[in-house]
C-alpha positions in Angstrom: -10.2 -8.8 20.5 -7.6 -8.3 23.2 -4.7 -7.8 20.9 -6.4 -5.2 18.7 -8.0 -3.4 21.6 -4.7 -3.2 23.5 -3.0 -1.8 20.4 -5.7 0.8 19.7 -5.8 1.8 23.4 -2.3 3.2 23.0 -3.4 5.8 20.3 -3.3 9.2 21.9 -6.6 11.0 22.1 -6.5 14.4 20.4 -9.6 15.7 22.1 -9.8 17.7 25.3 -12.3 18.4 28.1 -15.9 17.8 27.4 -15.2 16.6 23.9 -14.0 13.3 25.5 -17.5 12.0 26.4 -16.9 8.9 24.3 -13.8 6.7 24.7 -11.5 7.0 21.8 -11.1 3.2 21.9 -14.8 2.8 21.4 -14.9 5.2 18.5 -12.0 3.5 16.7 -13.3 0.0 17.2 -16.8 0.9 16.1 -15.4 2.5 13.0 -13.2 -0.5 12.2 -16.0 -3.1 12.7 -18.4 -0.9 10.7 -15.8 -0.7 7.9 -15.4 -4.5 7.9 -19.2 -4.8 7.7 -19.6 -2.5 4.7 -19.7 1.1 6.1 -17.9 3.8 4.0 -18.3 7.1 5.9 -18.6 8.7 9.3 -22.4 8.8 8.8 -22.3 5.1 8.0 -20.3 4.4 11.2 -22.9 6.2 13.4 -25.9 4.5 11.7 -24.1 1.1 11.9 -23.6 1.6 15.6 -27.3 2.3 16.1 -28.5 -0.7 14.1 -25.9 -3.1 15.6 -25.7 -1.8 19.1 -26.3 -5.3 20.8 -23.4 -6.8 18.8 -21.1 -3.9 19.7 -22.0 -4.2 23.4 -20.7 -7.7 23.4 -17.2 -6.4 23.5 -17.5 -2.6 24.2 -18.9 -1.0 27.4 -20.2 2.2 25.7 -20.8 3.9 29.0 -22.1 7.1 27.5 -24.1 5.6 24.6 -23.2 5.7 21.0 -21.1 8.4 19.2 -22.8 10.6 16.6 -21.5 11.0 13.1 -20.1 14.4 14.1 -18.1 12.7 16.8 -16.6 10.2 14.3 -15.9 13.0 11.9 -14.2 15.2 14.5 -12.0 12.4 15.8 -10.7 11.3 12.4 -10.0 15.0 11.5 -8.0 15.5 14.7 -6.3 12.1 15.1 -2.6 12.1 14.4 -2.1 9.9 11.3 1.4 9.0 12.3 0.2 7.6 15.7 -2.8 5.8 14.0 -0.4 4.4 11.4 1.9 3.1 14.1 -1.0 1.2 15.6 -1.8 -0.1 12.2 1.8 -1.4 11.9 1.7 -2.9 15.4 -1.4 -4.9 14.5 0.1 -6.1 11.3 3.1 -7.4 13.3 0.7 -9.3 15.5 -0.9 -10.8 12.3 2.6 -11.7 11.0 2.0 -9.7 7.9 5.7 -9.2 7.2 7.9 -11.9 5.8 9.9 -13.1 2.8 8.7 -12.3 -0.6 8.0 -9.1 -2.6 7.0 -6.0 -0.8 5.5 -3.9 -3.5 5.4 -0.1 -2.8 3.1 2.0 -4.9 1.0 5.1 -4.6 -2.7 5.9 -5.0 -4.6 9.2 -5.3 -7.8 9.7 -3.3 -9.6 11.4 -6.1 -12.3 13.2 -4.1 -10.1 14.3 -1.2 -9.1 17.7 -2.8 -10.2 20.8 -0.9 -10.2 24.0 -3.2 -11.3 26.2 -0.3 -8.2 25.3 1.7 -5.9 25.2 -1.4 -5.1 21.5 -1.0 -4.8 19.1 -3.8 -6.0 15.5 -3.7 -4.3 13.3 -1.1 -1.7 10.8 -2.4 -1.3 7.7 -0.3 1.6 5.3 -0.6 1.2 1.7 0.6 3.5 -1.2 1.0 1.9 -4.5 0.0 3.1 -7.9 1.1 2.5 -9.9 -2.1 2.9 -13.4 -0.5 0.5 -12.8 2.4 -1.8 -10.4 0.5 -1.6 -7.7 3.3 -1.2 -4.0 3.1 1.9 -3.6 5.2 2.4 0.1 5.5 0.8 3.5 4.8 2.0 7.0 4.4 1.0 10.3 2.9 2.7 11.9 -0.1 2.9 15.7 0.0 2.7 17.1 -3.5 6.5 17.7 -3.6 7.1 14.2 -2.5 4.8 12.6 -5.1 7.5 10.4 -6.7 9.5 9.4 -3.7 7.4 9.0 -0.5 7.3 5.2 -0.5 10.3 3.8 1.3 10.1 6.5 3.9 6.5 5.7 4.6 6.9 2.0 5.4 10.0 0.1 6.5 9.8 -3.6 6.8 13.0 -5.5 7.8 11.4 -8.9 7.1 10.8 -8.2 3.4 13.1 -9.8 0.9 12.1 -7.6 -1.9 11.0 -4.0 -2.4 9.5 -3.4 -5.8 8.8 0.3 -6.5 6.9 0.7 -9.7 7.4 4.4 -9.9 10.0 6.9 -11.0 13.5 6.9 -9.8 14.0 9.9 -7.5 16.8 12.4 -8.2 18.3 11.5 -4.9 17.8 7.7 -4.8 20.6 7.3 -2.3 17.9 8.0 0.2 16.4 4.7 -0.8 19.5 2.9 0.4 18.8 3.1 4.1 15.2 2.1 3.6 15.3 -0.2 0.7 18.5 -2.1 1.0 20.1 -3.9 4.0 20.6 -7.3 5.4 18.2 -9.7 3.7 16.6 -6.8 1.6 17.0 -5.6 -1.9 15.3 -2.9 -4.0 13.9 -3.1 -7.5 13.1 0.3 -9.0 11.6 1.3 -12.4 13.7 3.7 -14.4 11.5 6.3 -16.1 11.5 9.6 -17.9 12.3 11.8 -15.0 15.9 10.7 -15.4 16.0 11.2 -19.2 19.8 11.0 -19.8 20.1 7.8 -17.6 17.1 6.3 -19.3 18.5 7.0 -22.7 21.8 5.4 -21.9 20.3 2.3 -20.4 17.9 2.0 -23.4 20.9 2.3 -25.7 22.8 -0.3 -23.8 20.0 -2.9 -24.1 19.4 -2.0 -27.8 23.0 -2.9 -28.6 24.6 -4.8 -25.7 28.3 -5.5 -25.9 27.7 -9.2 -25.5 24.8 -11.6 -25.3 22.7 -11.1 -22.2 21.0 -13.7 -20.0 17.3 -13.8 -21.1 14.0 -15.4 -20.1 10.7 -15.4 -21.9 7.3 -15.9 -20.4 3.9 -16.2 -22.1 0.5 -15.8 -20.3 -3.0 -16.3 -21.6 -5.4 -14.5 -19.3 -8.3 -12.1 -19.5 -8.9 -13.0 -23.1 -5.4 -12.0 -24.3 -2.0 -13.5 -24.8 1.0 -11.5 -23.4 4.6 -12.4 -24.1 7.4 -10.9 -22.0 11.0 -11.0 -22.9 13.3 -10.3 -19.9 17.1 -9.5 -20.1 19.5 -8.7 -17.3 23.1 -7.5 -17.1 25.4 -7.2 -14.1 27.7 -4.7 -16.0 26.7 -1.6 -14.0 29.8 0.4 -13.3 29.5 2.5 -16.4 26.2 4.0 -15.2 27.9 6.0 -12.4 29.3 8.9 -14.3 28.8 11.7 -16.7 28.0 9.3 -19.4 24.7 8.3 -17.7 23.8 11.8 -16.5 25.8 14.8 -15.3 25.7 14.7 -11.5 23.8 11.4 -11.5 23.6 10.0 -8.0 24.9 6.7 -6.9 22.4 3.9 -6.5 23.6 2.2 -3.3 24.6 -1.4 -4.0 23.4 -1.4 -7.6 24.0 -4.9 -9.0 21.6 -5.4 -11.9 20.2 -3.5 -14.8 17.2 -5.2 -16.4 14.8 -4.8 -19.3 11.4 -6.3 -20.1 9.7 -6.1 -23.5 6.0 -7.0 -23.4 3.8 -7.7 -26.4 0.0 -8.3 -26.2 -1.8 -10.2 -29.0 0.9 -9.3 -31.5 0.5 -5.6 -30.9 3.3 -3.0 -30.5 5.8 -3.9 -27.8 6.2 -1.8 -24.6 9.7 -1.7 -23.0 10.5 -1.0 -19.3 13.8 -0.7 -17.5 14.7 -1.5 -13.9 17.6 -1.1 -11.4 18.1 -3.6 -8.6 20.5 -4.1 -5.7 20.2 -7.9 -6.1 22.3 -9.8 -8.6 19.3 -11.2 -10.4 19.0 -14.0 -12.9 16.4 -13.2 -15.6 13.9 -15.7 -14.1 14.1 -14.1 -10.6 13.7 -10.6 -12.2 10.6 -11.8 -14.1 9.0 -13.2 -10.9 9.7 -10.0 -8.9 8.3 -7.7 -11.5 5.1 -9.7 -11.9 4.7 -10.1 -8.2 4.6 -6.3 -7.9 1.4 -6.1 -9.9 -0.4 -7.8 -7.0 -0.7 -4.4 -5.4 -2.8 -3.2 -8.3 -5.1 -6.2 -8.5 -5.3 -7.2 -4.8 -5.1 -3.8 -3.1 -5.9 -0.7 -5.3 -8.6 -2.5 -7.3 -10.3 -3.8 -4.2 -10.1 -0.4 -2.4 -11.8 1.3 -5.4 -14.4 -1.3 -6.2 -15.2 -2.9 -2.8 -14.5 0.0 -0.5 -15.5 2.7 -3.0 -12.3 4.7 -2.0 -12.3 6.8 -5.2 -15.6 8.4 -4.2 -14.7 9.0 -0.6 -15.4 12.7 0.0 -13.5 13.3 3.3 -11.4 16.4 2.8 -10.9 18.2 6.1 -7.7 18.1 8.1 -6.4 14.5 8.8 -9.7 12.9 7.9 -8.8 11.5 4.4 -5.5 10.0 5.6 -6.9 8.4 8.8 -9.8 6.9 7.0 -7.5 5.6 4.3 -5.5 3.8 7.1 -8.8 2.5 8.5 -9.8 1.0 5.1 -6.5 -0.7 4.7 -6.7 -2.2 8.2 -10.2 -3.4 7.6 -9.0 -5.0 4.3 -6.2 -6.8 6.0 -8.6 -8.2 8.6 -11.0 -9.4 5.8 -8.1 -10.9 3.8 -6.7 -12.9 6.7 -10.1 -14.0 8.2 -11.6 -17.4 7.3 -13.5 -18.6 5.5 -11.7 -18.0 2.2 -14.0 -16.0 -0.1 -13.8 -12.7 -2.0 -13.6 -9.6 0.3 -16.7 -8.2 -1.2 -18.7 -11.3 -0.1 -17.2 -11.2 3.4 -18.2 -7.6 3.8 -21.8 -8.3 2.6 -22.2 -11.3 4.9 -20.8 -9.4 7.8 -23.2 -6.6 7.2 -26.2 -9.0 6.9 -25.4 -11.5 9.7 -24.4 -11.0 13.3 -23.1 -14.5 13.5 -20.8 -14.0 10.5 -19.7 -10.6 11.8 -18.8 -12.3 15.1 -16.7 -14.8 13.3 -14.7 -12.1 11.6 -14.4 -10.0 14.7 -13.2 -13.0 16.7 -10.3 -13.5 14.2 -9.0 -9.9 14.9 -7.2 -11.4 17.9 
């Protein structure tokens, strides 16, 4: 694993003096391999190391033996999440995780990470997900006051063609311009109720447009239901920048398209959503971008909750929750990109059962 090891070697060790008995590199690699093989917690990492020591010694020296679960816990509490996240990003660059396609940005709450004694609410983590490759491409922490606008600042990906943010439009979305728009990049944001006047005006526009709008309808039959989506777009956007939309409303840099999708399932009541984009979208392209964003729910959040049991992770102290969230996403990317092609849950089980299968996954971390 020369590439991964060289990247993790650059992570600064937060420990001092006698606390550095075990190499930081050994601790991080053991935790990552253990996570790939099904481990969920620092206790799991330590027990995995004991049970699979011969496998680990094939690529680690482990001069001072194996770390205890207290050592794993202390390291992940002290480790700088920004530095660890940078190593995460560097490894993704080696994998070629970035590229054209939709880069969906969305947040997820680690439900058990709250700490009443320290007065901290549950950690909110925002992740950028490369829909085409199926890789989590960035990770960052939401502080409580940043809950609706941490995404683009947490992960910047110059290779991405699209940024789909299925969350609320921040009161100062001009900050998105630097991160979300640029050469070869465009943003697509949902307009929701935290901008009530703007939402009302856009809804009124689509309810009674001044002229016929370009439209595209799709029908999907999946999961035992039929869903029909009617997409409409307009490139008439100048009117939204003014008091008619909302007093003091901010400019959306490069705004080129307003869009609306009305979805109906099995003849039930319709649901309507509105979007703003810097790209001049045809309705077909808008429909594809919106649907691609949902890959982050099905291929990332669902897998983290069901396969990695993230919702029940109880790490609470210091930087532990955030660093272990980064570790899980790194392990998921390794499993997603490693051959053979099979569900991530099966890969984790087989890697936990078989040294030979684990070796094949570890060998593809290069």
